[in-house]
C-alpha positions as CSV (number, residue, x, y, z in Angstrom):
1,M,-24.3,-11.0,16.2
2,V,-25.5,-7.3,16.8
3,K,-23.9,-7.4,20.1
4,N,-20.6,-8.5,18.6
5,F,-20.7,-5.7,16.0
6,I,-21.1,-3.2,18.8
7,Y,-18.1,-4.7,20.7
8,F,-16.2,-4.4,17.3
9,L,-17.0,-0.7,16.9
10,V,-16.1,0.1,20.5
11,F,-12.8,-1.8,20.0
12,V,-12.0,0.2,16.9
13,L,-12.6,3.5,18.5
14,A,-10.5,2.3,21.6
15,I,-7.6,1.4,19.4
16,I,-7.9,4.8,17.4
17,A,-7.9,6.7,20.7
18,A,-4.9,4.7,22.1
19,A,-2.8,5.4,18.8
20,E,-3.7,9.1,18.9
21,L,-2.7,9.3,22.4
22,I,0.7,7.6,21.5
23,G,1.0,10.3,18.8
24,I,4.0,10.7,16.4
25,Q,7.0,9.0,17.7
26,A,10.5,9.5,16.4
27,I,13.1,6.8,16.6
28,S,16.8,7.9,15.9
29,I,19.1,5.4,14.2
30,G,22.5,7.1,13.8
31,S,22.0,10.0,11.5
32,M,18.6,8.7,10.4
33,T,15.2,9.6,12.1
34,I,12.1,7.3,11.5
35,S,8.8,8.8,12.3
36,M,6.1,6.3,13.6
37,L,2.8,7.5,13.0
38,P,-0.3,6.8,14.9
39,L,-1.6,4.8,12.0
40,V,1.3,2.5,12.4
41,F,0.5,2.0,16.2
42,A,-3.1,1.3,15.4
43,I,-2.2,-1.5,12.9
44,A,0.3,-3.0,15.3
45,I,-2.1,-3.1,18.2
46,A,-4.9,-4.7,16.0
47,M,-2.5,-7.1,14.7
48,I,-1.1,-8.3,18.0
49,L,-4.5,-8.6,19.6
50,A,-5.5,-10.5,16.6
51,L,-3.0,-13.4,17.3
52,P,-4.7,-16.8,17.7
53,F,-3.7,-17.5,21.2
54,L,-5.1,-14.1,22.3
55,R,-8.6,-14.5,20.6
56,K,-10.2,-15.6,23.8
57,G,-13.4,-14.2,25.4
58,I,-14.4,-10.8,24.1
59,L,-11.6,-10.7,21.6
60,K,-13.0,-13.8,20.0
61,K,-16.4,-12.0,19.6
62,I,-14.5,-9.0,18.2
63,Y,-12.4,-10.9,15.7
64,S,-15.4,-12.9,14.5
65,K,-15.4,-14.0,10.8
66,K,-18.4,-11.7,10.2
67,N,-16.8,-8.7,11.7
68,V,-13.4,-9.3,9.8
69,D,-15.2,-9.8,6.5
70,F,-17.2,-6.6,7.3
71,A,-14.0,-4.6,7.9
72,S,-12.5,-5.9,4.7
73,K,-15.5,-5.4,2.5
74,Y,-16.1,-1.7,3.8
75,L,-12.7,-0.4,4.0
76,I,-13.0,1.5,0.8
77,F,-15.8,3.6,2.3
78,I,-13.1,4.9,4.7
79,M,-10.7,5.5,2.0
80,L,-13.1,7.6,-0.3
81,P,-13.3,10.8,2.0
82,L,-9.6,10.5,2.2
83,M,-9.2,10.5,-1.5
84,A,-11.6,13.5,-1.9
85,R,-9.5,15.4,0.5
86,Y,-6.3,14.4,-1.5
87,G,-8.2,15.7,-4.6
88,S,-8.7,19.1,-2.9
89,D,-5.0,19.2,-2.0
90,V,-4.1,19.0,-5.7
91,A,-6.0,22.1,-6.6
92,P,-3.9,24.7,-5.0
93,Q,-0.7,23.4,-6.4
94,I,-2.1,22.5,-9.9
95,R,0.2,25.1,-11.7
96,E,3.4,23.7,-10.1
97,I,2.2,20.2,-10.8
98,L,1.6,20.8,-14.5
99,Q,5.1,22.4,-14.9
100,V,6.6,19.0,-13.9
101,G,3.8,17.0,-15.3
102,W,5.9,14.7,-17.6
103,V,7.8,13.6,-14.5
104,F,4.6,12.2,-13.0
105,I,4.0,10.3,-16.3
106,I,7.6,9.0,-16.7
107,Q,7.5,7.7,-13.0
108,E,4.8,5.3,-14.0
109,I,7.4,3.2,-15.7
110,G,8.5,2.5,-12.2
111,N,5.5,0.1,-12.0
112,L,7.5,-2.3,-14.1
113,G,10.0,-2.7,-11.3
114,T,8.0,-5.4,-9.8
115,V,8.4,-7.5,-12.9
116,L,11.9,-6.7,-13.8
117,I,13.2,-7.1,-10.2
118,G,10.5,-9.1,-8.3
119,L,9.8,-11.9,-11.0
120,P,13.4,-13.2,-11.3
121,I,13.5,-13.4,-7.4
122,A,10.3,-15.1,-7.2
123,I,11.3,-17.7,-9.7
124,L,14.6,-18.2,-7.9
125,I,13.1,-18.9,-4.5
126,G,10.9,-21.5,-6.2
127,L,7.6,-20.0,-7.2
128,R,6.2,-20.7,-10.7
129,R,2.7,-19.6,-11.8
130,E,2.2,-18.0,-8.3
131,A,4.9,-15.4,-9.3
132,I,2.7,-14.0,-12.1
133,G,0.1,-12.9,-9.6
134,A,2.5,-11.9,-6.9
135,T,4.9,-9.7,-9.2
136,L,2.5,-8.0,-11.5
137,G,2.3,-4.9,-9.3
138,I,2.1,-4.1,-5.6
139,G,-0.9,-6.3,-5.2
140,R,-3.7,-3.9,-4.6
141,E,-7.1,-3.7,-6.1
142,G,-6.1,-3.2,-9.7
143,E,-3.9,-6.2,-9.9
144,L,-6.4,-8.1,-7.8
145,A,-9.3,-7.4,-10.4
146,Y,-7.0,-8.1,-13.3
147,I,-5.6,-11.5,-12.1
148,S,-9.0,-12.6,-10.9
149,E,-10.6,-11.8,-14.4
150,K,-7.9,-13.5,-16.3
151,Y,-7.0,-16.5,-14.2
152,T,-9.6,-16.6,-11.3
153,L,-8.5,-16.4,-7.7
154,E,-8.5,-20.2,-7.3
155,S,-5.7,-20.5,-9.8
156,P,-1.8,-20.4,-8.8
157,E,-1.8,-16.9,-10.2
158,G,-4.8,-16.1,-8.0
159,R,-3.1,-17.4,-4.9
160,G,-0.1,-15.3,-5.8
161,V,-1.9,-12.0,-5.9
162,I,-4.1,-12.8,-2.8
163,S,-1.0,-13.6,-0.8
164,L,0.7,-10.3,-1.9
165,Y,-2.6,-8.4,-1.1
166,V,-2.7,-9.8,2.4
167,I,0.9,-9.1,3.1
168,G,0.5,-5.6,1.7
169,T,-2.5,-5.0,3.9
170,L,-0.7,-6.1,6.9
171,F,2.7,-4.6,6.5
172,G,2.6,-2.2,3.5
173,T,1.6,0.9,5.6
174,I,4.1,0.2,8.2
175,F,7.0,-0.2,5.6
176,F,6.2,2.9,3.7
177,S,5.9,5.0,6.9
178,I,9.4,3.9,7.7
179,F,11.0,3.6,4.3
180,A,10.1,7.2,3.1
181,P,12.0,9.1,5.9
182,I,15.0,6.7,5.7
183,L,15.4,7.7,2.0
184,L,15.0,11.4,2.9
185,D,17.9,11.0,5.2
186,F,19.9,9.5,2.3
187,G,19.6,12.8,0.5
188,F,16.4,12.1,-1.8
189,R,14.6,15.3,-2.5
190,V,11.4,15.4,-0.6
191,E,9.3,16.4,-3.9
192,A,10.6,13.1,-5.4
193,L,9.6,10.9,-2.4
194,A,6.2,12.8,-2.4
195,M,5.8,11.7,-5.9
196,A,6.9,8.2,-5.3
197,S,4.3,8.0,-2.4
198,G,1.6,7.7,-4.9
199,V,1.9,3.9,-5.4
200,G,-1.7,3.0,-6.0
201,S,-2.7,2.2,-2.4
202,G,-4.4,5.0,-0.4
203,S,-3.2,3.7,2.9
204,M,0.5,3.4,1.9
205,M,0.5,6.8,0.2
206,S,-1.0,8.4,3.3
207,A,1.6,6.6,5.5
208,A,4.5,7.7,3.4
209,S,3.3,11.3,2.9
210,A,2.4,11.9,6.6
211,T,6.0,10.8,7.6
212,L,7.4,13.2,5.1
213,V,5.0,16.0,6.5
214,A,6.2,15.2,10.0
215,R,9.8,15.5,8.9
216,V,9.5,18.6,6.6
217,P,6.3,20.4,8.1
218,E,7.1,23.7,6.1
219,M,6.5,21.8,2.7
220,E,3.2,20.2,3.8
221,S,1.2,21.6,1.1
222,T,3.7,20.6,-1.6
223,I,4.1,17.1,-0.3
224,L,0.4,16.3,0.0
225,A,-0.3,17.9,-3.6
226,Y,2.6,15.8,-5.2
227,A,1.5,12.7,-3.5
228,S,-2.1,13.2,-4.1
229,A,-1.5,14.0,-7.9
230,S,0.8,11.1,-8.1
231,Q,-1.8,8.7,-6.5
232,L,-4.6,9.9,-8.8
233,L,-2.4,9.5,-11.9
234,T,-1.2,5.9,-10.8
235,S,-4.9,5.0,-10.3
236,F,-5.6,5.8,-13.9
237,I,-2.6,5.4,-16.0
238,G,-1.0,2.7,-13.7
239,T,-4.0,0.4,-15.0
240,F,-2.9,0.9,-18.6
241,T,0.8,0.4,-17.8
242,M,-0.1,-2.9,-16.0
243,V,-2.1,-4.2,-19.0
244,F,-0.3,-3.1,-21.8
245,L,3.4,-3.1,-20.6
246,A,3.8,-5.0,-17.3
247,A,1.7,-8.0,-18.1
248,P,3.2,-8.7,-21.7
249,L,6.7,-8.1,-20.4
250,Q,5.9,-10.5,-17.4
251,Q,4.7,-13.2,-19.8
252,F,8.0,-12.9,-21.9
253,M,10.3,-12.9,-18.9
254,Y,8.4,-15.9,-17.3
255,K,8.6,-18.0,-20.4
256,Y,12.4,-17.3,-20.6
257,L,13.2,-17.7,-17.0
258,V,11.5,-21.2,-16.5
259,R,12.3,-22.4,-20.0
260,G,8.8,-23.8,-20.5
261,D,8.5,-25.3,-17.0
262,K,4.8,-26.1,-16.4
263,K,5.0,-26.3,-12.6
């Protein structure tokens, strides 16, 4: 077991080194430029090598259940220093942030978008109680905790939030790193996109803000400060928005959309 864990650590360092060697790559599509970060390449390499038909020999030892469980359990310890760094990014820009503080608060209403838009689509494609877990938010730790406490993870609602959590873990960072610069090319202000980066997920926020910095390096301090402040605010106010606004609205919409369907 110890030997497998050593293989796992060496494997992680090798992927990090390979991703850093690849560096930031820009892909031009017409007038748009998509910046691919080393983080995206690291995730892609790890995902490809994790495919079942490739898990043979040493890869089977690296992707053992114990190692996978360890990585999932202790991911938070990697994110904590990152969040501390983001907190320090907020301080130099605190006066500017306070001047537009009401915008940060109002943007929390955007958390209702997963219910207003996602729930009808989920019902339309055939989901029922699973839609409750899958559309309450972006399926990160806050939603996971709320659904597990209220419904348990073995319930249909639990399966919904777990599914979204896994999909977000695998593809969320890649999506945000691509989507943010696309919106920049469509004319959205970089400050607005920096605020929108703080969705409640440290890795997704990092991916979005880093690609914005790569595109507009002269505004690095502003982008990181706005994204960090938004992330911190979402982590706090977003919980209350979910419990007191999103969840009741979701229940009302669900009952209306399924007309008492108990499936």
